[in-house]
N, C-alpha and C positions, 0 to 999 in steps of 0.2 A: 534531737538536733538534725536539721536538714542540711545535707552536704550539697554545695553548689559546684558544678563543674563548668567547663567552658561551653558546654552544650545546653546548659540550663537557661530557660527563657526567663527574663527578668523585666520588671517595669519600674520606672521612676514614678512613685505614687503621686507626688504633688503635681507634676506636669503631665502625667499620663503618657510619657514617652515609652514606646513599646514597638518592637521587641528590643530589649537590650541583652547583651551577653557580657561576660566578664572582660573580654578584650576591649569593650567600648565604654568602660566605666570611668575613664580619666576625667571627664567633665564633671562627674558627680562625686568622685573621690580623688581629688587632686593630691599629688605627693604621696599616694598610697600604692604600694605594689602588692599584687595578689599572686599567690602561687597557682598551680594547676587546679587546685580546689580550695574552697573556703567554706565557711558555714553561713547559713542564712541570717543568723543573728548579727553577724559582723556587718553585713550589707545594710541591715535595717538602720544602722547608725547614719548612713548616707542617704536614707530615703529610698533605698532600692529593696524591692521585695520579689520573692520568687512567685512565678506564675505557674499554677498547677496545670499540667497538660491533660487534656481530655481527648479521646478518640474523635476523629472527624466523622460526621454522619454520612451515610450513604445516600446520595441524591445526585441529580443531574448537574447542578451547579453548586459548588461548595467553596466558600471563602472564609478566611479567618476574620472574626470581628474583634473589637477592642475587649481586653479582659474586663471582667466584672468582679467586684469585691463581694463575695458571698460568704456570710458567716465569718467575716474577718479574714478571709483567705482569697487572694487574687486567683481567679480561675479563667482559663482559656475559653473563648466562646467561638461558635461557628455560625455562619449564616448560610442557609441552604434553601434551595427551591428546585422545583421541577422546571423543565424547559417550557416556555410559552408556545403558543400556536405559531407565532411568526418564526421563532427559532427552529421549531420542528420542521416548518415548511422550507426554511432556508437550508437546513441540513439535508432534507430529502432531495431538494433540487441539486445540491452540491454532489450528493452521492450518486444521483442519476447521471449527471454530467460526467463524473469521474468514471463510472462504469462504461458509459458509451465511448469515452475517449480511450479507455484501456482496451476495450474490445476492438476498436479500429487499429490501435497500435499493435495488438496481438496479431490481427489479420495480416497487417503489412509485414510484420516480422516472419510470420509463418509462410506467407507467399514468397518472400525473398529466399528463405531457406528451401522451401519446396516440400513436396510430399515424397515419402520413401518409395522407391521402385526397384525391383530386382532386375539386374542386368547380368545374365549368366549366373555366376556364383556369388556376385557381390550386390549389396544393396546401397544405392546412392540416392541422392535427393534431386528431384526435378523441379527447378524453379518455375513459378507460375505468376510472375508479375505481368502487368499489361503487355509489355514488350515481349516477354517470354511466350505468352499465349499467342500473340500475333505470329511470332516466329514458328511456333509449333503448328499453327494452322497452315502456314505456307509449306512446311515440311510434310505435313500430313497430306496435303493436296498432291504434292509430287509423288510421295510414297504410294498413295492410293492409286494413282494412275499407273504406276509401275506394276503394282499387284494386279490390277484389272487387265493389264496388257500381258500378264503372264511373264513379265521380265524379272530381272534380278538387279538389285542396286544396294550398295552399302552406304550407310549414312554415318558420318562422324558427328557425335553429339556430346557436348560438354555439359557435365552435371555441376551441381553446387560445389562439390568437393574439388573442382578444377581438374577433374579427370575426364579425358576424352574416351568415350566408349564407341565402338564400332558395331552398328546394328543393321539388320536387314530392313527391307521396306516394310515387311509385315510387322516387325518389332517397332518400327518408327510410328506406324499407324496406331499400334497398341499404346505406345507412350503418350502420343497426342490425345488419344481418347481418354486415357487415365488422367491426364492433366486437366481436361475440361470437367471430368467428374469431380476431381479433387477440388477444383476451384469452386464449383457449385456447392459442394458440401461446406467448404470453408466460408463462403459468403453466407450460406443459410445459417450456420452457427453464429456468425457475427451478427446477422440481422435479428436472430432470435434473442440474443443477449441484449442488443440495443432496444428492441421492442419491449422486452421484459422490463428493462429499466424505465423506459418511457411510461409504461402502464402501471408501474408499482405505485401503491398508495402509502406504503410505509417502507422504511429502510430495510426491514426484514424481508419484504417481498422482492427486493432487487435480486435478480439471479446472479449466480457466480459466473466468472469468466469461463469460457470453454477450456477444457483441459488440453494442454499442449500435446500430450502424448497421443491423443486420438483426435486431433483437430481435423484431420482429413478422413476420419472414419464416420460413415453415415450411421 
């Protein structure tokens, strides 16, 4: 005797209606109440039969087909196939576009946060967005002139953490130089990721995104 639960897949044999479950049998078994379980023989009186479940195959595209009666037993069927050339090409194109977009988003986020730089005993982040680099270039020009003239000058510089650090002209030049090195490294890693995605012929060849923790490390 086969016990039918509320999760058992059923079929109305005459009409082929599938899948059915015990909660949806009112149309086929009017004025009949079922408990949480029943037996398959009881349902046969109403033209309802149990569908034997079989594992789904492993393939690219898998969908359930209509049950088939095999040796007097209704059996679950599956339709499966591999991806076609068009599907594979579309998936590759989508994966390339996604990686390139993610690489650019990562660069923007990292440039906004900036690269780590040591100021005295503290490590803060120096932002290197377009406007930041222009500001750093101006500060470097002034600081370099002070250094070359043998003078002294303190610079108040605000970091990503919204902390104002006071540094000398020599330190200002060093910060600006480090910023332009970091920007070049960040851009290069972004371009490498984008170019790798562009040139990939399979999804497996698409490179991973640059690691955040060493984004500015050459």
